[in-house]
C-alpha positions in Angstrom: 90.1 61.4 -6.7 92.4 58.4 -6.9 94.1 57.2 -3.7 97.7 58.1 -3.2 100.1 55.5 -1.9 103.2 57.2 -0.6 105.3 54.0 -0.8 105.1 54.0 -4.6 106.8 57.4 -5.0 110.2 56.8 -6.6 109.6 53.1 -7.2 110.8 51.8 -10.6 107.8 50.3 -12.4 108.0 48.4 -15.7 104.7 48.1 -17.6 104.7 45.9 -20.7 102.2 46.9 -23.4 102.2 50.3 -21.6 101.5 52.5 -24.6 97.8 51.9 -25.2 94.6 50.6 -23.7 94.7 49.2 -20.2 98.5 49.5 -20.3 98.4 53.2 -20.9 95.9 53.7 -18.1 98.3 51.7 -15.8 101.2 53.9 -16.9 99.3 57.0 -16.1 98.3 55.8 -12.7 101.8 54.9 -11.6 103.1 58.2 -13.0 100.5 60.0 -10.8 101.9 58.1 -7.8 105.3 59.6 -8.5 106.8 56.3 -9.6 109.5 56.0 -12.3 107.6 54.4 -15.1 109.2 52.4 -17.9 107.0 51.6 -20.8 107.8 48.6 -23.1 105.7 48.4 -26.2 106.0 47.7 -29.9 104.0 50.9 -30.7 106.8 53.5 -31.0 104.6 56.5 -31.8 102.0 55.9 -29.1 104.7 55.0 -26.5 106.8 58.1 -27.2 103.8 60.4 -27.2 102.5 59.0 -23.9 105.9 59.2 -22.2 106.3 62.8 -23.5 102.8 63.8 -22.3 103.4 62.4 -18.8 106.8 64.0 -18.5 105.3 67.4 -19.4 102.9 66.8 -16.5 105.8 66.2 -14.1 106.1 62.4 -14.4 109.3 60.4 -14.7 108.2 58.2 -17.6 110.5 56.5 -20.2 109.6 54.6 -23.3 111.5 51.6 -24.8 110.4 50.0 -28.1 110.5 46.3 -27.5 108.9 43.4 -29.4 108.1 41.1 -26.5 108.1 38.1 -28.8 111.9 38.6 -29.1 113.1 37.3 -25.7 116.7 38.5 -26.2 115.4 42.0 -27.0 113.2 41.9 -23.9 116.1 40.9 -21.7 118.3 43.6 -23.2 115.6 46.2 -22.7 115.3 45.2 -19.0 119.1 45.4 -18.6 119.2 48.8 -20.3 116.4 50.0 -18.0 118.3 48.8 -15.0 121.5 50.6 -16.0 119.6 53.9 -16.6 116.9 53.9 -13.9 117.8 51.2 -11.4 116.4 47.7 -10.7 112.8 47.1 -11.5 110.8 47.0 -8.3 107.4 46.5 -9.7 106.7 44.5 -12.9 103.3 44.7 -14.6 103.0 42.0 -17.2 100.1 43.6 -19.1 100.9 43.1 -22.8 98.6 40.7 -24.7 96.6 40.5 -27.9 93.2 38.9 -28.1 93.2 38.1 -31.8 90.3 35.7 -32.7 91.1 32.5 -34.6 89.2 29.5 -35.8 90.6 26.2 -34.4 90.7 24.6 -37.8 93.0 27.3 -39.1 95.6 27.2 -36.3 99.0 26.1 -37.5 101.9 25.2 -35.1 103.6 28.4 -36.1 100.5 30.5 -35.3 100.1 28.7 -32.0 103.6 29.4 -31.0 103.3 33.1 -32.0 100.1 33.4 -29.9 101.8 31.9 -26.8 104.7 34.2 -27.4 102.4 37.3 -27.5 100.3 36.3 -24.5 102.3 34.2 -22.0 105.9 33.4 -22.8 107.2 37.0 -22.3 105.6 37.1 -18.8 107.8 34.3 -17.6 111.0 35.8 -19.1 110.3 39.3 -17.9 109.8 37.9 -14.4 113.0 35.8 -14.7 115.0 38.9 -15.7 113.8 41.0 -12.7 113.6 38.4 -10.0 117.3 38.2 -9.1 117.4 41.8 -8.1 114.1 41.6 -6.3 115.5 38.6 -4.4 118.6 40.6 -3.5 116.6 43.5 -2.4 114.3 41.2 -0.3 111.2 42.7 -1.9 109.3 43.3 -5.1 106.0 43.0 -6.8 105.0 41.2 -10.0 101.5 41.5 -11.4 100.5 39.3 -14.3 97.5 40.0 -16.4 95.2 37.2 -17.3 91.6 37.3 -18.6 88.2 36.1 -17.7 87.7 34.7 -21.3 88.9 31.2 -20.3 86.8 31.2 -17.2 83.7 32.1 -19.2 84.5 29.4 -21.8 84.8 31.8 -24.6 85.2 30.2 -28.0 87.0 31.4 -31.2 90.3 32.0 -29.5 91.7 28.8 -28.1 95.3 29.8 -28.2 94.5 33.0 -26.3 92.4 31.4 -23.6 95.0 28.6 -23.2 97.6 31.3 -22.7 95.6 33.3 -20.2 94.7 30.3 -18.1 98.4 29.5 -18.0 99.0 32.9 -16.3 97.4 31.5 -13.1 99.9 28.6 -12.9 102.8 30.9 -13.6 101.7 33.3 -10.9 101.2 30.7 -8.2 104.5 29.0 -8.9 106.5 32.2 -8.8 104.7 33.3 -5.7 105.7 30.1 -4.0 109.3 30.2 -5.0 110.0 33.8 -4.2 107.7 34.5 -1.3 110.6 33.7 1.1 112.3 36.7 -0.4 109.3 39.0 0.2 108.4 39.1 -3.5 104.6 39.2 -4.1 103.2 37.7 -7.3 99.5 38.1 -8.2 97.3 37.9 -11.3 94.5 40.2 -12.4 91.8 38.9 -14.7 90.0 41.7 -16.4 86.5 41.3 -17.8 85.3 43.1 -20.8 87.1 46.5 -20.4 86.1 49.1 -23.0 89.4 50.2 -24.5 89.4 51.9 -27.9 90.4 48.6 -29.5 87.5 46.7 -27.9 85.0 49.3 -29.0 86.3 49.5 -32.5 86.8 45.8 -33.1 84.5 43.7 -31.0 81.6 45.7 -29.4 78.4 45.2 -31.3 74.8 46.0 -30.3 74.4 42.3 -29.6 77.5 42.2 -27.6 76.5 45.3 -25.5 73.1 43.7 -24.9 74.9 40.6 -23.5 77.1 42.8 -21.4 74.2 44.5 -19.8 72.5 41.2 -19.2 75.4 39.3 -17.7 77.3 41.9 -15.8 76.0 42.7 -12.3 77.1 46.3 -12.9 75.0 47.7 -15.7 77.6 49.9 -17.3 80.7 49.7 -19.4 84.0 49.1 -17.4 86.9 51.4 -18.3 90.7 51.0 -18.2 91.1 53.4 -15.3 89.2 51.0 -13.1 91.8 48.3 -13.8 94.7 50.8 -13.3 93.5 51.9 -9.9 93.3 48.2 -8.7 96.7 47.5 -10.2 98.3 50.4 -8.3 96.6 49.3 -5.1 97.9 45.7 -5.5 101.4 47.0 -6.1 101.3 49.2 -3.0 102.2 48.2 0.6 98.4 48.4 1.4 98.3 45.0 -0.3 101.4 43.7 1.6 99.7 40.3 2.6 98.4 39.6 -0.9 100.3 37.0 -3.0 99.6 33.9 -5.1 96.1 35.2 -5.8 93.9 35.7 -8.9 91.8 38.8 -8.7 88.8 39.1 -11.1 87.8 42.6 -12.1 84.8 42.1 -14.4 81.8 44.0 -12.9 80.3 40.7 -11.8 80.0 38.8 -15.0 77.7 35.8 -14.4 
């Protein structure tokens, strides 16, 4: 039984990349809290299906197709959400894409596209919601990073550079907007077994390494990230800001 945080009922929550994987689990978790959940994703079919499913279960969930690489479209989507549902009170910058790439093959155009997918939209989504959080004297932003750069993972330099940048972004925003009671934190997931991870990256050798290096000798699942995200957004975490929380089952 998941914890229920009464302060989250009715809060407007924007989840980027909210249609699949960890994002879908986060969307479900906030819907279960009675929040008004806005899903931004490029995956129209998955987003509409999830929103419909959660509405049929009594949730207030709404999907907007947004390509987060298009900053003007992102800003327009946030403005449309504000007009329809009210100001964003909790922003979860979850969207990312861990595409592998060889360093020798990276072009300037590919580098810019990877930064756009994994970091740039986090700043501009925050920029778009912060004025109203400031005016309301309160709000929560949760930026998703990764443990990949902490572990020194190779074969994805643009991704790890982006995800390490999330920490600097988080701490700077927390410093600037703390006087207005806006909390900004980052979560670094370890190897979470989404469908994508299982289909694309999990091999027998990879699972053996997982069992060797994680303190917890089991697969971690998206719901575990979602439950922590909901806690961090709630008033139970009211003194937590400018922090980087690692959720990786104890990978050493």
